N, C-alpha and C positions, 0 to 999 in steps of 0.2 A: 850668669852667664856674663857676658863679656857688656864695659861697662860704654869702648864702645866701638862698633861695629864697623869692620872690614866693606865692602861693597858681595862678595864673595861669601865671604865667609856667612855674612847672615839666609843668607839662597841654601847657601849646602845645612845649614843649622837646621834650618823650619825641613825642609826637605829631607831632614834621617829622623827629626822627629814625625813628623808628618810620617815617616813610613815607620819608621817604630812602635806606632802603634798599628799600622798595616797591620802589624808583621804579627801582634797577638789581637790577630783576629776581629780586631773589629774596624767598624764597615766605614765607604768612605765618609763618607756622612760624619760622624759621627769622629774616621780618626779625622777629620778635621777640621768639625770642631772645640774637640782637645787640642792640634795643635794653637790654633785659632786662638783658646783662652791661655796661654801661657806665654804668646809675643803679646796679647793685645794693649801690654803695659809701652810696650818697648819703641812702640810704633810713634810716641811723645818722646821719645832721641830726637825727632829728627827726621825734614826733608824726607830721605834719605828714607830712612827705614816707616815715614807710611809709607811709602812709595811700591818699596821689598814687599810689605804685608799685606800688600790690601790686592798689590798687585801677584803674585802667587794664592792667594785668598783665592783671588777673580779665578785662576788659571785650571784650579783642579777642580772648583764648583764646575768649571764644564765640563771637564772629564766622566759628571758625575749626570749619569741616565734621567732626572728632574732635577731641580731648584725652588728651594722651599722660593714659596711670593714673595715673604721678604726677606729673607737672606739679598736677590739679585733684585732688589728693593733698594739699599741695605749696601753691595756693591756698586748699582753705580752711581748714587749719591755720594760711597764713597772714594773715588777712583777722580768723582770730574772734580770733586775738594780736591785734589791734592795741585798747593803755587809749587808752578812752572820755571816762577821764576825765585823762586826757592829753593827746587831743585836741581836745580842748570847750573846753580853756586858748590850745589856742591859733592857733584859730582859727573867725571868726564863723561867730553861731547859727545859718545860713545856711549858710555851708557847709559847717559840720557834718552836718545835716538834707542836704545832699545825697549827701557820705559818705556816711553812715550808707545810705537810701538805693543807692549805689548799690550798695553791701555787702551789700548784702537781697538781692537781686537776681541779684547774682552770686554769692549761694550757693544760691540758688533757682534759676537754673537751670543751671549745674553738673552741678547731677546726671543731668539730662539730657542732657547732650549725650554719641554716642557714642563709643565707649574708643580710643582706638590705645596697642598694645601692643609698639609698633618705635622702642626710642631718638635718630633718627636724622630730625635735619630733613627737612623736604623735602616739595614739594606733593603732596596727599592727586590722591587716580587722578581724581575729578571732575572739580576745579578743575584742575591738568596737561591732564588732554581739554581742556576747557569754555580756559585758557589756548594752545593747540596751536589749535586752531575758530581762535580772534579772529585770530591773530596771521595761520596760512595767510592767513583771508578780506579783514586791508590789504595783500596782495601789492596787487602792483599789475601783473593780470595781463595786457595791452598791454605790459608794458615787455623787461618778463620771461622769459625762455627756464625749459619745466621746470624744471631744470635747475640755473637761478635761485633757482624761488622754492624746494628743494627745499634748494640751501647755504646761503640764506639762512635753512630756519624750522631744517635742523641746525644751521649757525652761533648761531644764538641758545638753538636749548635745552643745544649741547652741557656746558655743567655740569651743567645738571639731569641729565641723559644718566649724565653719570662719576658723577653723588651715587650712585646705587641704582639695582634691576633694575628697578624697577616703573616705578620714572621713563623708560626708557626706553624701554620695548615701547610703554610708555601714549603717550610720544611718535610715536613710530616705525608702532604702527599708530595712530591716528588721522591722520598727517601719511600714511599713505597713506591711509585711508579721502576726507582730503580731497581731490588729484588725482585719486582714480576722481568718486570728486563730480560733480568740475570739470572734467572727461579733459580730462581736460591728461599727460600724459606724462614722463618722465625714469625711462626704461629703463637707467639702470645703475647704478640709488639705486633706483628699485622692485627691480630681478635680487639685490641687497644686501640689501635689510632681507625680501623677505621671503628671502632664506635662515635670515638672522635668524628670526625668527620662525615656520619651518618650525622649529626646530631648540627654540623658546624650551622651556621645560617650568613650565609654570603655578607649582606646587609648588615649586620654585628663590624666588622668591618671598617664599616664612614667614610674617614674623606683616605687612613692607612695606604688603598692599592686606589685603581681612579679607575673609568666602569671600563674602559677597557680590557683592563689587569684583574677587576671581576666577573669581566663574563669567559675568558680565559682561565681560570684562577676554579670557574667556576666546571667549568665543560674536562678540567681534566679532571678535578674530585667523583664527577659522574662515571667517565671513563675507567678509575680504578672501580669504583663502589660494584661498576659492573661484576667487571672481575672478582672481583674478591670473593 
């Protein structure tokens, strides 16, 4: 990477790397964490670099459905630690104004975000549900058998299912919901998933899900099992 960054160049590079992780089917939280790791040392090159990286990180954090409690506190601390006098000397007046507006918006809005207390990057509950539904609907129902469709979905979310219990059960529950909704048969897979859901204890997910999310998932699992 360049030793001397231009203002727009750093913005663009950070976002390109973030989107490349997203395009590799990583969750928002993992994509952001990986991108930040790449640019962590760059913030030491100057006040402009520090400001851009912290502001982009904060803005992308706000786009997530929840914010890890430690990330929230670190972000607020980092943004408030910016030396505005130094920053004003290394960017244009217009850039300085833009950075200040964006910084202040993050500081204002981050306190309104729901908090996540489980320190593992992952798909959040509703994001995972929507992602599985969307991927399922993009399957070619005419060319694929029910078993093929299930295999495709499970392969696509294989990494996520291994990551946390909440992701695994959310994927499996959503998959069966979609199979039932579309009257698609996949007997062996449904049999295995049914067994997994029957043995699942919602309390085992701990802080991976909020209490509201646990209640929602429990209702969905019960509804699915009644239909199987």
